[in-house]
C-alpha positions, 0 to 999 in steps of 0.5 A: 391179985390172983389167990394162986398160980394156975395149974392148967394153962390152955393156949390158942397160939394162932387163929389161922388154920389150913382147913375150913371145917363146916362146924368150926367154932372159932371163925378161923376160916374167915380170919385166915381167908381175910388175913385178920387172924392173930397170933400169940406174941413173944411178949405174952409168953415172956409175961407168963414165964413164972406162971409156967413153972407152977402149971402141970398141964398145958393144952394147945387148943381151939383157935386155929391149927397150932402147927401152922404157927412157929409160936407153938415151938416157942411156947413149948421151949418156954414151958420146958425151960420153966419146968426145969425137968419137973413132970408135966402134960403137954397136950396138942389138938391138931387136924393131923395134916401137918403131923407126920412121924418126923414132926411128932418126934420133934414135938415129943422132944419139946415136951409134947406127950399127948396128941388129939387128932381130929377125924370126922369120918371113917372114909375120905368121902365123909371126912373131907366133906366136913373138914374142908381142905383135909385129906383123909388118906394123908391124915390116916397115913400120918397117924400111922407114922406117929404110931410107928414112931412111938413104937420105933423110937419109944416116944412118951406119947399118947395118941387119940382121935377126936370125932365131932358127932353129926348127921353125916357120920353118926351111923358110922361111929362104930367104923371110926372106932374100928379104924382107930383100933387098926391104927393102934391109937389109945382112945377115941373122943366123941364130941358134941356138935355146936350149932354155930352156923346154919350149915352146922345146925343142919347136921345137929342131932337130938341126943336120942338119935345118937344114943344107939350109935354111941353105944355101938361105938363104945 
């Protein structure tokens, strides 16, 4: 028996993804390719109904790309119903390929008020080689749309970029921060690379090798 209700719940609504990033930590590319990915069930959402009313933070996190699954909408609707007007944070991590201004407006109406968009390069040459299947120009265009939608409609939405620091992009971290400033997002998060594969291990850096560029980015 739990001693208390959870105040934070993180959801991996699907193991499917529309990208095949070289540093993926969830094996989503293989699961998607082989059609062996799993998705959150309605039964699980129903079983969590009472817990949802107690939590104040909900994260849509790693596993796959949440925006490829209709279960994301169902979870958001269940949270909104359970909270019954009480304040909460709903944070969405996404690769940005499916998040345009219209989609962001719809998600905000369902309670999403924080979005993290993954971008691992300051240009298409860098980003699209790491995040295989992504299109830098599409993602940047979508971020612009989301920022404009926030400004135009007055969405209650924080927007940030999430960057995995690796050999391919470390020297251009300041350029990524400059891009974020031009786009008008609220924050940039620098993440450590996890050496989950031989490809990822080749891109791993020692902390001392990143310090200078992280300092410049800061």
